[in-house]
PLY file of the C-alpha trace (Angstrom):
ply
format ascii 1.0
element vertex 436
property float x
property float y
property float z
element edge 435
property int vertex1
property int vertex2
end_header
0.00 0.00 0.00
1.23 3.50 -0.86
1.34 5.96 2.05
2.07 9.60 1.25
2.82 12.51 3.58
2.66 16.06 2.16
4.39 19.00 3.87
2.39 22.18 3.26
2.76 25.74 4.45
3.55 29.21 3.18
7.13 29.91 2.00
10.01 30.39 4.44
8.54 28.47 7.39
11.18 25.70 7.17
9.47 23.02 5.05
12.58 22.20 3.04
14.76 21.97 6.16
12.22 19.56 7.66
12.10 17.60 4.37
15.91 17.29 4.26
16.01 16.11 7.87
13.48 13.32 7.24
15.32 12.16 4.10
18.69 12.45 5.88
20.14 14.24 2.87
20.34 17.77 1.51
18.00 17.35 -1.43
15.98 20.57 -1.23
17.72 23.97 -1.40
17.44 25.90 1.87
17.73 29.69 2.09
16.39 32.47 4.29
14.61 34.18 1.39
11.04 33.11 0.70
9.99 31.04 -2.29
13.31 29.28 -2.85
11.62 25.91 -3.42
9.95 26.40 -6.79
9.98 22.71 -7.81
8.28 20.21 -5.57
10.60 17.66 -4.02
9.85 13.96 -3.62
11.53 11.23 -1.60
11.12 8.14 0.55
11.48 8.59 4.32
11.69 5.97 7.05
10.78 6.07 10.72
10.59 3.20 13.22
10.98 0.63 10.45
8.15 2.04 8.30
8.70 3.72 4.93
6.48 6.36 3.37
6.49 8.78 0.43
7.34 12.35 1.39
6.48 15.45 -0.63
7.76 18.97 -0.01
5.12 21.07 -1.78
7.42 24.05 -2.17
6.33 27.63 -2.63
4.83 29.68 -5.41
6.67 32.92 -6.27
4.63 35.84 -7.53
4.49 39.59 -7.08
0.72 39.53 -6.72
-0.67 38.60 -3.33
-3.96 37.53 -4.95
-2.28 35.10 -7.38
-0.09 33.93 -4.53
-3.13 32.92 -2.45
-4.78 31.24 -5.45
-1.71 29.08 -6.10
-1.32 28.24 -2.40
-4.98 27.15 -2.36
-4.42 24.90 -5.41
-1.38 23.35 -3.80
-3.20 22.60 -0.54
-6.21 21.18 -2.39
-3.97 18.75 -4.27
-2.28 17.71 -1.02
-5.70 17.12 0.55
-6.79 14.92 -2.36
-3.61 12.91 -2.92
-1.84 12.58 0.44
-2.79 10.28 3.31
-1.48 12.67 5.97
-0.81 16.42 5.81
1.84 18.19 7.87
0.87 21.89 8.04
3.97 23.89 8.96
3.92 27.39 10.47
6.60 29.70 11.89
6.56 30.76 15.54
8.90 33.70 14.85
6.31 35.47 12.67
3.14 34.29 14.40
-0.11 33.59 12.56
-0.30 35.31 9.16
-3.22 35.77 6.75
-1.80 33.03 4.51
-1.62 30.64 7.48
-5.26 31.33 8.26
-6.29 30.80 4.61
-4.52 27.45 4.48
-5.98 26.46 7.86
-9.50 27.17 6.54
-8.93 24.77 3.63
-7.35 22.06 5.76
-10.07 22.13 8.41
-12.60 21.16 5.72
-10.66 18.03 4.75
-11.17 14.53 6.12
-7.45 13.77 6.09
-5.39 13.79 9.31
-3.70 17.20 9.66
-0.73 17.70 11.98
0.08 21.31 12.77
3.87 21.66 13.10
4.95 24.92 14.77
8.55 25.32 13.60
11.56 27.22 14.98
10.55 26.55 18.60
14.12 26.31 19.89
13.89 27.94 23.35
11.48 28.31 26.26
10.40 31.82 25.29
9.36 30.68 21.82
7.55 27.71 23.34
5.35 30.18 25.24
4.78 32.22 22.06
3.81 29.07 20.13
0.67 28.59 22.21
-1.12 31.19 20.03
-1.30 28.55 17.27
-3.86 26.60 19.31
-6.33 29.24 18.06
-6.15 27.68 14.58
-8.27 24.84 15.98
-6.28 21.75 15.04
-6.43 18.76 17.35
-2.85 17.58 16.70
-0.23 20.27 17.30
3.53 19.77 17.66
6.29 22.22 18.61
9.58 21.49 16.88
12.77 22.85 15.36
13.64 21.57 11.87
17.25 22.70 12.16
18.05 20.95 15.46
15.54 18.12 15.06
13.95 18.61 18.47
10.29 17.58 18.52
10.37 15.88 15.11
10.29 12.39 16.63
6.95 12.98 18.36
5.46 14.25 15.08
6.72 11.22 13.12
5.39 8.83 15.78
1.96 10.39 15.27
2.24 10.21 11.47
3.12 6.50 11.32
0.42 5.68 13.89
-2.12 6.39 11.11
-0.50 3.83 8.78
-2.09 0.45 8.24
-0.05 -2.15 10.20
0.15 -4.18 6.98
0.96 -1.18 4.77
4.24 -2.73 3.65
2.68 -6.09 2.88
1.89 -7.20 -0.64
-1.78 -8.09 -0.62
-2.34 -8.82 -4.29
-1.57 -11.98 -6.24
2.23 -12.34 -6.34
2.06 -14.72 -9.31
0.94 -11.99 -11.75
3.72 -9.45 -12.30
2.85 -5.76 -12.31
4.80 -3.46 -14.63
4.65 0.33 -14.31
5.53 2.42 -17.36
7.26 5.52 -16.01
9.14 8.48 -17.44
8.87 12.03 -18.73
5.75 13.19 -20.58
5.58 12.67 -24.31
8.20 9.91 -24.47
5.59 7.37 -25.60
4.28 5.70 -22.42
0.65 5.55 -23.53
1.66 4.64 -27.08
3.70 1.73 -25.70
0.72 0.45 -23.74
-1.55 0.74 -26.79
1.02 -1.04 -29.01
1.38 -3.90 -26.54
-2.33 -4.59 -26.13
-3.24 -3.82 -29.74
-5.98 -1.29 -29.06
-6.41 2.37 -28.19
-6.66 1.87 -24.43
-5.37 5.36 -23.60
-5.57 8.77 -25.24
-2.40 9.59 -27.18
-1.44 13.10 -28.23
1.66 15.25 -28.72
0.61 17.43 -25.78
2.67 16.59 -22.73
0.61 15.52 -19.75
-2.36 13.91 -21.53
-2.45 11.01 -19.07
-3.33 12.31 -15.61
-4.39 9.11 -13.86
-2.74 5.73 -13.58
-4.38 3.17 -15.84
-4.29 -0.59 -15.13
-4.52 -3.06 -18.02
-4.63 -6.84 -17.61
-2.66 -8.56 -20.40
-3.18 -12.28 -21.00
-2.03 -13.28 -24.50
0.67 -15.53 -26.04
1.14 -17.43 -22.76
2.09 -14.22 -20.96
0.04 -12.65 -18.18
0.79 -9.41 -16.36
-0.68 -6.09 -15.25
0.46 -2.97 -17.11
0.27 0.35 -15.24
0.47 3.47 -17.41
1.41 6.43 -15.21
0.65 10.09 -15.54
3.22 12.43 -17.06
5.79 14.02 -14.81
5.52 17.56 -16.13
3.05 19.71 -18.01
4.14 22.40 -20.46
5.76 25.39 -18.73
2.92 27.79 -19.49
0.31 25.47 -17.98
-0.39 25.69 -14.23
2.01 23.79 -11.97
-0.69 21.89 -10.10
-1.00 19.28 -12.89
2.65 18.37 -12.38
1.99 17.86 -8.68
-0.99 15.59 -9.42
0.87 13.47 -11.94
4.05 12.95 -9.94
2.15 11.76 -6.86
0.22 9.30 -9.05
3.45 8.10 -10.68
5.00 7.52 -7.24
1.94 5.55 -6.14
2.09 3.48 -9.35
5.71 2.72 -8.49
4.58 1.42 -5.09
2.10 -0.96 -6.75
4.55 -2.28 -9.36
7.04 -5.15 -9.22
9.07 -3.85 -12.17
9.34 -0.29 -13.51
9.81 0.28 -17.24
11.68 3.60 -17.43
10.99 5.07 -20.85
13.51 7.56 -22.28
13.49 9.69 -25.43
16.53 8.63 -27.49
16.93 12.16 -28.83
16.94 13.82 -25.41
18.77 11.13 -23.46
18.41 10.70 -19.71
17.52 13.85 -17.75
17.91 14.82 -14.10
14.19 14.13 -13.62
14.60 10.62 -15.06
17.54 9.94 -12.72
15.50 11.17 -9.75
12.64 8.77 -10.59
15.13 5.96 -11.26
16.77 6.54 -7.86
13.38 6.49 -6.14
12.51 3.16 -7.80
15.87 1.76 -6.64
15.26 2.97 -3.09
11.84 1.30 -3.14
13.50 -1.97 -4.21
11.69 -2.21 -7.55
12.96 -4.11 -10.56
13.96 -1.81 -13.43
14.20 -2.07 -17.21
15.38 0.99 -19.19
13.70 1.46 -22.57
15.21 3.95 -25.04
12.28 4.93 -27.29
12.30 6.64 -30.71
15.52 4.82 -31.62
14.35 4.74 -35.25
14.75 8.53 -35.43
18.43 8.48 -34.42
21.14 8.66 -37.08
23.24 5.60 -36.40
26.88 4.77 -36.86
28.87 1.65 -36.02
28.44 0.82 -32.31
25.90 3.64 -31.74
23.81 1.47 -29.41
26.88 0.22 -27.54
28.20 3.76 -26.95
24.75 5.06 -25.98
24.33 2.22 -23.47
27.80 2.85 -22.02
26.98 6.54 -21.44
23.63 5.62 -19.88
25.25 3.24 -17.40
27.71 5.94 -16.34
24.77 8.25 -15.56
22.88 5.49 -13.71
25.82 4.49 -11.47
26.26 3.11 -8.85
23.35 0.72 -9.60
23.55 0.15 -13.34
23.11 -3.62 -13.67
19.87 -3.09 -15.58
18.67 -4.26 -19.00
18.76 -1.42 -21.58
16.63 -2.02 -24.70
16.41 0.25 -27.74
12.86 0.37 -29.02
10.53 2.20 -31.37
6.91 2.20 -30.27
5.60 3.59 -33.57
7.48 0.93 -35.58
6.82 -1.73 -32.90
10.52 -2.56 -32.79
11.56 -4.71 -29.82
8.53 -3.73 -27.72
7.76 -7.38 -26.89
11.42 -7.95 -26.08
11.02 -5.24 -23.42
8.19 -7.24 -21.81
10.21 -10.45 -21.94
13.05 -8.59 -20.23
10.64 -7.24 -17.59
9.40 -10.79 -16.90
13.04 -11.92 -16.53
13.67 -9.11 -14.03
10.51 -10.11 -12.14
11.86 -13.67 -11.87
15.25 -12.31 -10.75
13.50 -10.31 -8.04
11.94 -13.52 -6.68
15.21 -15.50 -6.91
16.17 -17.41 -3.75
19.74 -18.66 -3.35
20.34 -21.57 -0.99
22.52 -20.89 2.05
24.98 -23.63 1.02
25.46 -22.06 -2.44
25.88 -18.61 -0.93
28.50 -19.68 1.56
30.42 -21.77 -0.94
30.80 -18.85 -3.36
30.83 -15.77 -1.13
33.23 -17.11 1.50
35.67 -17.91 -1.33
35.29 -14.31 -2.51
36.05 -13.12 1.02
39.17 -15.30 1.13
40.36 -13.88 -2.20
39.99 -10.30 -0.95
39.78 -9.79 2.81
37.93 -6.80 4.31
40.30 -3.92 5.12
41.48 -3.65 8.75
39.69 -0.79 10.55
41.14 0.71 13.77
43.29 -2.40 14.17
40.23 -4.69 13.90
40.45 -7.54 11.38
36.92 -8.12 10.05
36.08 -11.80 9.64
32.93 -12.80 7.75
31.82 -16.23 8.93
28.42 -16.90 7.36
26.01 -15.59 4.68
22.28 -16.15 4.23
19.46 -14.67 2.16
16.69 -12.95 4.10
12.97 -13.65 3.45
12.18 -10.22 1.92
10.49 -9.01 -1.28
13.71 -7.31 -2.42
16.74 -9.67 -2.53
18.53 -9.06 0.78
21.55 -10.84 2.24
22.87 -10.95 5.80
26.62 -11.27 6.36
27.51 -12.37 9.89
30.86 -11.09 11.11
32.74 -10.00 14.23
32.77 -6.22 13.49
29.71 -5.44 11.34
30.08 -1.64 11.68
33.60 -1.77 10.22
32.55 -3.12 6.80
32.75 0.04 4.70
30.99 0.92 1.44
33.80 -0.03 -0.99
33.92 -3.57 0.42
30.11 -3.76 0.44
30.22 -2.87 -3.28
32.77 -5.66 -3.83
30.47 -8.20 -2.18
27.47 -6.99 -4.19
29.45 -7.28 -7.42
30.42 -10.87 -6.51
26.75 -11.71 -5.87
25.82 -10.29 -9.27
28.67 -12.15 -11.01
27.55 -15.52 -9.66
23.76 -15.16 -9.45
21.46 -13.46 -11.93
20.03 -10.36 -10.24
20.06 -8.18 -13.35
17.63 -5.27 -13.04
17.09 -5.78 -9.30
18.50 -3.73 -6.40
20.26 -5.83 -3.74
20.30 -5.03 -0.02
23.26 -6.09 2.14
23.11 -6.26 5.94
25.99 -6.93 8.31
25.22 -8.51 11.67
27.18 -9.46 14.73
28.22 -13.12 14.83
0 1
1 2
2 3
3 4
4 5
5 6
6 7
7 8
8 9
9 10
10 11
11 12
12 13
13 14
14 15
15 16
16 17
17 18
18 19
19 20
20 21
21 22
22 23
23 24
24 25
25 26
26 27
27 28
28 29
29 30
30 31
31 32
32 33
33 34
34 35
35 36
36 37
37 38
38 39
39 40
40 41
41 42
42 43
43 44
44 45
45 46
46 47
47 48
48 49
49 50
50 51
51 52
52 53
53 54
54 55
55 56
56 57
57 58
58 59
59 60
60 61
61 62
62 63
63 64
64 65
65 66
66 67
67 68
68 69
69 70
70 71
71 72
72 73
73 74
74 75
75 76
76 77
77 78
78 79
79 80
80 81
81 82
82 83
83 84
84 85
85 86
86 87
87 88
88 89
89 90
90 91
91 92
92 93
93 94
94 95
95 96
96 97
97 98
98 99
99 100
100 101
101 102
102 103
103 104
104 105
105 106
106 107
107 108
108 109
109 110
110 111
111 112
112 113
113 114
114 115
115 116
116 117
117 118
118 119
119 120
120 121
121 122
122 123
123 124
124 125
125 126
126 127
127 128
128 129
129 130
130 131
131 132
132 133
133 134
134 135
135 136
136 137
137 138
138 139
139 140
140 141
141 142
142 143
143 144
144 145
145 146
146 147
147 148
148 149
149 150
150 151
151 152
152 153
153 154
154 155
155 156
156 157
157 158
158 159
159 160
160 161
161 162
162 163
163 164
164 165
165 166
166 167
167 168
168 169
169 170
170 171
171 172
172 173
173 174
174 175
175 176
176 177
177 178
178 179
179 180
180 181
181 182
182 183
183 184
184 185
185 186
186 187
187 188
188 189
189 190
190 191
191 192
192 193
193 194
194 195
195 196
196 197
197 198
198 199
199 200
200 201
201 202
202 203
203 204
204 205
205 206
206 207
207 208
208 209
209 210
210 211
211 212
212 213
213 214
214 215
215 216
216 217
217 218
218 219
219 220
220 221
221 222
222 223
223 224
224 225
225 226
226 227
227 228
228 229
229 230
230 231
231 232
232 233
233 234
234 235
235 236
236 237
237 238
238 239
239 240
240 241
241 242
242 243
243 244
244 245
245 246
246 247
247 248
248 249
249 250
250 251
251 252
252 253
253 254
254 255
255 256
256 257
257 258
258 259
259 260
260 261
261 262
262 263
263 264
264 265
265 266
266 267
267 268
268 269
269 270
270 271
271 272
272 273
273 274
274 275
275 276
276 277
277 278
278 279
279 280
280 281
281 282
282 283
283 284
284 285
285 286
286 287
287 288
288 289
289 290
290 291
291 292
292 293
293 294
294 295
295 296
296 297
297 298
298 299
299 300
300 301
301 302
302 303
303 304
304 305
305 306
306 307
307 308
308 309
309 310
310 311
311 312
312 313
313 314
314 315
315 316
316 317
317 318
318 319
319 320
320 321
321 322
322 323
323 324
324 325
325 326
326 327
327 328
328 329
329 330
330 331
331 332
332 333
333 334
334 335
335 336
336 337
337 338
338 339
339 340
340 341
341 342
342 343
343 344
344 345
345 346
346 347
347 348
348 349
349 350
350 351
351 352
352 353
353 354
354 355
355 356
356 357
357 358
358 359
359 360
360 361
361 362
362 363
363 364
364 365
365 366
366 367
367 368
368 369
369 370
370 371
371 372
372 373
373 374
374 375
375 376
376 377
377 378
378 379
379 380
380 381
381 382
382 383
383 384
384 385
385 386
386 387
387 388
388 389
389 390
390 391
391 392
392 393
393 394
394 395
395 396
396 397
397 398
398 399
399 400
400 401
401 402
402 403
403 404
404 405
405 406
406 407
407 408
408 409
409 410
410 411
411 412
412 413
413 414
414 415
415 416
416 417
417 418
418 419
419 420
420 421
421 422
422 423
423 424
424 425
425 426
426 427
427 428
428 429
429 430
430 431
431 432
432 433
433 434
434 435
C-alpha cells in the first residue's frame, strides 16, 4: 500500500529543512529568502521501520498577493486529495499570518489527518509564544525545530500511527507481475501500452501531460500474463499551471509502489535527464525491478556501435546501480517492444530469486578469502556466514565480528560478486551486516 505525507505551508517556514532532515540528505535547497523551493521535491522517508512517500510542496513565487493565495490554495487542495497525511507547517517567529489562516481554513474542511507543526521553537520563550497557534483549531499540534531536530520524533510517531499495520505487505496476487511504465511526458508511455495490447486503451497526443491518472490493463495473451500500469506524465508544459505536475508525480509515485518492475521510458533524442535519474533513484530505493527502454531509436542517425556507446553513457549516468537491461525500441514501428516485456518478466523472476545458504557460503566465503575486508582501527573483520533474508527485495545478511567496520567499498565488492555468480540483473540488492 502507498502511504504519502505532504508537507504544506507558506514559503520560508522551514518546510525544506524539515524535508531534508526526514530524508537524511540535503535534497531541497534551503535559504532564508522566501519562495526558494519552486519545484516540488519527492523522496522516501523511514521512521521506526516504516517507509512512506514524502512530498515537499514548495512555494509559489509571484508579485501579486492575490495570485499567490490562489496558487497556495491549489497546492493545498492537491495535497488534501492525494496525500494520506498532511503536515501543516507554520513559523513561531512570525506568528499567525493571513496566509496561514487561509490554508488552515482549507485544511479544516478536509477529512485527512492534519498535523500542525509549529517550527523554529528552539527555546522556552518561543515555546510560550507558540501557544497562540492553538487558536487555529487543530487537534494535533507539535512544537519542533527543523534545524536541530527537536520535537520531530513525536510528530513522526503520530504520522506512522495512522498507517495500516500491513501497509508494507503485498496483498495482491504475487504470481501476476505488475509493470509500471514511467518516465517524462511525451516519451511514448501511452503509445507503448496501446502497441502492446493492440488497441487504443489510452488517449495519445503530442501534448505533454495527456495522461493524468494511472491506468491498469490486464494482459493475457501468447502465454504471458501481467498487469500494465500506465502512469501520468511528470511535467506539463511550462505555461500550464504547476498543479498538474503535482498531481501526476504523486500518481506516478503511487504506481511505483504498486509495481514489481518499472519500465523507465527515455526519449533517445533527449537522453536521460535529471528528472529521469530522480525517478530511477526512487525506484531503486523502493527496491523495484527496473528495465530501461530507449524509445524513438528509429529517429536516431546511427553509426557503427551507436547502441553500444549510448548504453555505455547511460550506465555511467545510472551508477552506482547500473546492472539493468537497456533495450532500444521504437513504439511507432513496434521494434523490440515485446522484447522489453520479456526482459521485464526476466527481471521479475530475478526479483523472486532465492539462493540456498549452502550455495551462498560456498561462493561468497571464497570471494572473502580472495579479498579480505580492510582492517579498521586495528580490527580484522572476519565474515563467517552468509544467508538470504525472506524479503520481497533480494537481501543478504553477512555475519561477522565487526559489522560496523565493513565500509561501502567492500560492500560494493560483495554486491558485485553476488551479481557475477547469481542473476540479479535489473534488481537492487540489499546487504546487511550482523554481529556473529
